C-alpha positions in Angstrom: 0.0 0.0 0.0 1.0 3.6 -0.4 2.5 5.6 2.4 -0.3 8.1 2.3 -2.9 5.3 2.9 -1.0 3.9 5.9 -0.3 7.3 7.4 -3.5 9.1 6.4 -3.8 10.4 10.0 -0.2 10.7 11.3 -1.3 12.7 14.4 -3.7 10.0 15.4 -1.1 7.3 14.8 1.4 9.3 17.0 -1.3 9.8 19.7 -2.3 6.1 19.7 1.3 4.9 19.9 2.3 7.3 22.6 -0.8 6.5 24.6 -0.1 2.8 24.4 3.5 3.4 25.7 2.2 5.6 28.5 -0.3 3.0 29.5 2.4 0.3 29.6 4.8 2.4 31.7 7.8 0.9 29.8 9.8 1.2 26.6 10.5 -2.5 26.3 11.0 -3.5 22.7 7.8 -5.6 22.6 5.7 -2.6 23.8 7.5 -0.2 21.3 6.6 -2.6 18.5 3.1 -2.9 19.8 2.8 0.9 19.9 4.0 1.1 16.3 1.6 -1.6 15.2 -1.3 0.0 17.0 -0.4 3.4 15.6 -0.4 2.0 12.0 -3.2 -0.5 12.1 -6.0 1.2 14.1 -6.1 4.4 11.9 -6.0 2.2 8.8 -9.0 0.2 10.1 -10.9 3.3 11.0 -10.0 5.1 7.7 -13.5 5.0 6.3 -15.0 6.5 9.5 -12.5 9.3 9.9 -12.9 12.6 8.0 -10.4 13.7 5.5 -7.3 15.3 6.9 -8.0 18.9 7.8 -5.3 21.5 7.8 -5.5 23.5 11.0 -3.7 26.6 12.2 -1.7 25.6 15.2 -1.2 29.0 17.0 -5.0 29.7 17.3 -5.5 26.0 18.3 -3.0 26.4 21.2 -4.7 29.7 22.3 -8.1 28.0 22.2 -6.7 25.1 24.2 -5.5 27.5 26.9 -8.9 29.3 27.0 -10.8 25.9 27.3 -8.5 24.7 30.0 -8.9 27.9 32.0 -12.7 27.8 31.5 -12.8 24.2 32.8 -10.9 25.2 36.0 -13.0 28.3 36.6 -16.3 26.4 35.8 -15.4 23.6 38.2 -15.1 26.2 41.0 -18.3 28.0 40.0 -20.3 24.7 39.8 -18.9 23.4 43.1 -20.0 26.7 44.8 -23.4 26.4 43.1 -24.0 22.8 44.1 -22.4 22.9 47.6 -23.6 26.4 48.6 -26.4 26.2 51.1 -28.3 29.2 49.7 -27.7 28.7 46.0 -30.6 28.6 43.7 -29.5 27.6 40.2 -31.5 28.8 37.2 -31.2 26.1 34.5 -31.9 27.2 31.0 -31.9 25.9 27.4 -29.7 28.1 25.2 -29.8 28.1 21.4 -26.4 29.0 19.9 -26.5 29.8 16.1 -23.7 28.2 14.2 -21.4 30.0 11.8 -19.1 27.0 11.7 -19.5 24.6 8.7 -16.5 22.4 9.1 -17.8 19.1 10.6 -14.7 18.7 12.9 -15.1 22.2 14.1 -18.7 21.7 15.0 -17.9 18.4 16.8 -15.1 20.2 18.7 -17.5 23.0 19.7 -20.0 20.5 21.0 -17.2 18.7 22.9 -15.9 21.9 24.4 -19.3 22.9 25.6 -19.9 19.5 27.2 -16.5 19.3 28.7 -16.9 22.7 30.5 -18.7 22.0 33.8 -22.2 23.5 34.1 -23.1 23.1 30.3 -24.0 20.2 28.1 -24.4 20.3 24.3 -27.6 18.3 23.7 -28.3 18.6 20.0 -26.6 19.9 16.9 -29.3 20.8 14.5 -27.6 20.9 11.0 -30.8 21.9 9.2 -31.4 25.0 11.4 -27.7 25.6 11.9 -27.7 25.8 15.7 -26.6 23.9 18.7 -28.8 23.4 21.7 -27.1 23.8 25.1 -28.4 23.0 28.6 -26.9 25.3 31.2 -27.0 24.5 34.9 -27.2 28.1 35.9 -28.0 30.8 33.3 -29.7 34.1 34.0 -29.1 35.5 30.5 -29.3 32.9 27.6 -28.5 35.5 24.9 -25.3 36.5 26.7 -24.3 32.9 27.2 -24.8 32.2 23.5 -22.7 35.3 22.7 -20.0 34.1 25.1 -19.9 30.6 23.5 -19.6 32.1 20.0 -16.9 34.5 21.1 -14.8 32.3 23.3 -15.1 29.0 21.3 -16.7 29.3 17.9 -14.8 32.3 16.6 -11.4 30.6 17.4 -12.6 27.4 15.8 -13.6 29.3 12.7 -10.0 30.7 12.6 -8.5 27.2 13.1 -10.6 25.3 10.5 -12.0 27.7 8.0 -10.4 30.2 5.7 -11.8 33.4 7.3 -13.8 34.3 10.4 -17.4 35.4 9.6 -18.5 38.9 9.0 -20.5 40.9 11.5 -23.7 39.5 10.0 -22.9 36.0 11.3 -22.5 36.9 14.9 -25.4 36.9 17.3 
């Protein structure tokens, strides 16, 4: 087979092989060979299910990763106070976030980021209506939460995956 077919997803191959070695806690030759085999075979078996390789911009991706990690830490503290606070009265809400993203991987990442951040869960991505439905544990202003999600997460994802961020007409 061609090299491109076996290494159609080199980052996934590297991630799988590295993860295997980390799980084994050793660099014994048998485990290194297993890591190489897993890194080559698994992406090849999943080739039909994986999207075509997307070129991404690394600098915005790293910035977004920092924002998401920061938001996860802060959200954990906020949710802990909300849940454990004796006088807290959460205001759950459903928030509709219109999508400017069209890249399938970008939309999946947006849904994952929302779900990973404590206090919010992405429930449905409606491709026909171009929005994502989010359940928030505590939200007094759904419009502001939608704007925050678009600004903090969707706009960087547009920069990472698509050629240009949307114009002002695409923002909420």
